[in-house]
N, C-alpha and C positions, 0 to 999 in steps of 0.2 A: 712413199710409204707414210704420213706425216704420223705426230706421237696423235696426235686425237683416232686417229684409225690406230694403235698399234691399241690406244686405253677401249679400243667398242667393248663392250661387254663379250657380244657378243664370239668377236675374235679372240678376245679372252677365254672365254668358255670352251672355243673351240680346239685350242691352246692345250689348257689344260686335260683338257677330257681325249688329251690325243688324235680328236676324229678331221683335224683340219683340214683342207683338202690342197693349199701350195704354202706349208707351213715356211717353206722356203720366204715367202713374201714378208715375216714378220721375226721372222731368229737369221741368226745371220752377219754375213756381214751389208752392209747398205749404204754407198754415194751417195751425199748430202750435197750442197752449195760450194762451190770456193776446192778448196783440198782437205775436205771433214769426210767424217766414216762415221757409223751408226754401229753396235753392234750389239744385239738382244739374242739371250739367251735365255733361256730357260729349264733352272735347276732346282729342284723343290725345295729339298733342301738344303738349298746355299743359303747363307748369310751372310758372309762377302766372294762378292769376283772380280777379279783385275785377270782382264788381258795381256800375255807378253807373248813377245814376240818367240815364238820356234826355233828359227836358224838364226834372222837379220838383231843383233843383237844393238844395234844401235835404230831400230824402230821402236817407238815409242810403246810404256806399259799405256793403260787403261783401265783404269776402277770405271769399275758401273756402279748404278745408282738401282735402290730399287722400284719397279713401274705398279708393282701389283705383287699383296703378301704370301699370293702362291708361287711366287719364287721366279718371276718374271721381270727381269735388270737391262739393264740398259747400258753402254760404255758409248764416248765422244770423242773424237780424236781429231786436232787437223795434224797438216806438213805430211800425211801420207798420199800423195797421188798415184798409189794403188791400194790392193789388197797386199798385202802381206801374213804369211800362215803364223801362228795363233797358237799359244795355247793357255786354256782357262784355269785364273788360279781360285779354287776354288775351297772356301773357310765354311764349314759347315757350327752347326749350332752347338754342338758340343765343340770345340774347339778343332778339331780333324782337320787337315790342311790336305788335299790331293789335287797333282795336275791333270791334265787328260786334253783332246786334241777337243778343241767344236763340230761335231760332228755338222751344222749347218755351216761352216766354216767352207766344206767343196762345194760350191759354185753347181749347180747345176748345170748337166751335158748337154741332155737333152735339146732339141733348135729344134725352129719352127720345122722343117724337112720331116727331122722324127718323127715331131707330132705329123705330120700328115700320115705318114705309111704307115706308123701305128693305126690311127685311123682308117685308112683303107681294109684295114683287116690281113691284110697278105704276112698269117704268121710265118716265122722260121724257126726251125728246133735246133737252134747252139749248142753246142756240149763247151763248157765251161772247167776251168782248172779253176782251185785258190790254195793255200799255204797248209790248208790242213780237212780229214776227211774224214767219217763217226759219225754213228747213227745212234750219235746219241745225245740227245737235245736238250739237256740243260750244259753241255759242253758246249756247244755249238751256241746258245748264246754267252759263254762265259766269253770264249773267244770273241763274238761281235762288241759285248761289252770293252772290254779294253784295245780296241782298237783294231783287229786283226783283220776282223771281214763283215761281211754281210751274211744273214742265217736265214733261211726260210721255215720259222717253226711257227707251230701254232698258238692263238691266244695265251693256253691255259700255263703255257711253257714261261710267256718273253711276257704275258700283260703285267707283271708287277713291275717286272723293267720299265715298261715301258712309261708305266702311272708316273712312277718315278725319278722320272728324266733322264733315265740310264744308256735304256733303244729310242732309236727314236725311227719308225712305222716309214718306209719309201712307199714307193710304186702303189697309191693306194687303187689305183683304176687300173688294176693289173693283176690282184690277185688269185687265186688257184682255188679250186673248187672245192666245197666246203668237205669236209669229212666228216669220218666214224669210229667212233670206239664203241667197241665191241666186246662183251663176256663171254667167252665158250666156257661151254662146261659139259658132261658130260649128256645128260639126257635133262628133259625140264622133266619129267615125271618122279617121284620120289625126290624133289628138288630141294635137300639142303636147307638146316634153318643160315649156316653159316653164309652158304653160296648168297639163296636170299639176300639176307642181311647186306653184305661186301656186296651186290649188286644195286640195291637201292640206297647205299649210301654212296653209291661212283655216281647214280640220276640226280642224286641232291647236287651233290658238288660240285660236279658240272654243269645244273641248271644255277650259283651261285653267280653270287659279283666279285667274289675272292682276285679272283685270275682276270678278271675282264679288261682289257684297256682304258674302257671310257668312264671305268668305275661302275655303270649301271649293270643289273642283269641279262645276258646276251640274248638271243629273238631263240623262244620256246620252240624244243625238238624232239622227237619222239623220243622218250630219254627211260621208257616202264620199260617191264621186264613182263614178258605173260608167262601162263603154265603151259 
């Protein structure tokens, strides 16, 4: 991946919009000639970024340069013959500093055989377990932001975090079926003004862009109510 490719407008637009088909190809660590490594990160609210070793304190720290005003940064280091665990030390525009893991520092684990088996369509249902269980989407997305694990949540819950670079979409090619939000009430006859107003508010809200990960209105769906 060359710097010219990274700076291509379509690549940047896809990263910023959250719809890049293979963000690992742009972000995270990438080997270059010799023992040099480049690390790229997309953090929209960052004024400065530095990568610091998580465990191996003898490894070099890496100061990042801004590639694009949207929040795309890049840092380069020499003298490291392999990828090592690192944290991002982020200073935002208010001067606040936070330290977090780079989600793209965890290299993809799907190989050619995995992709081949997925392509065959022989799906298997596997029961998985995790460090936490909840039926509250806001709580699960907060755990994902803190690096506890991954979460499967609808756009209207995680859209703002995705747009802000706090959460990263994964497995875009394996998303589930589109769900629906329903308003349930006793009867459509003699519908009260309050219920109608609330239903129309929901229809307008979920047709907007406030929660959309890519910053534009989602595809139109039937969000109306009938008498």
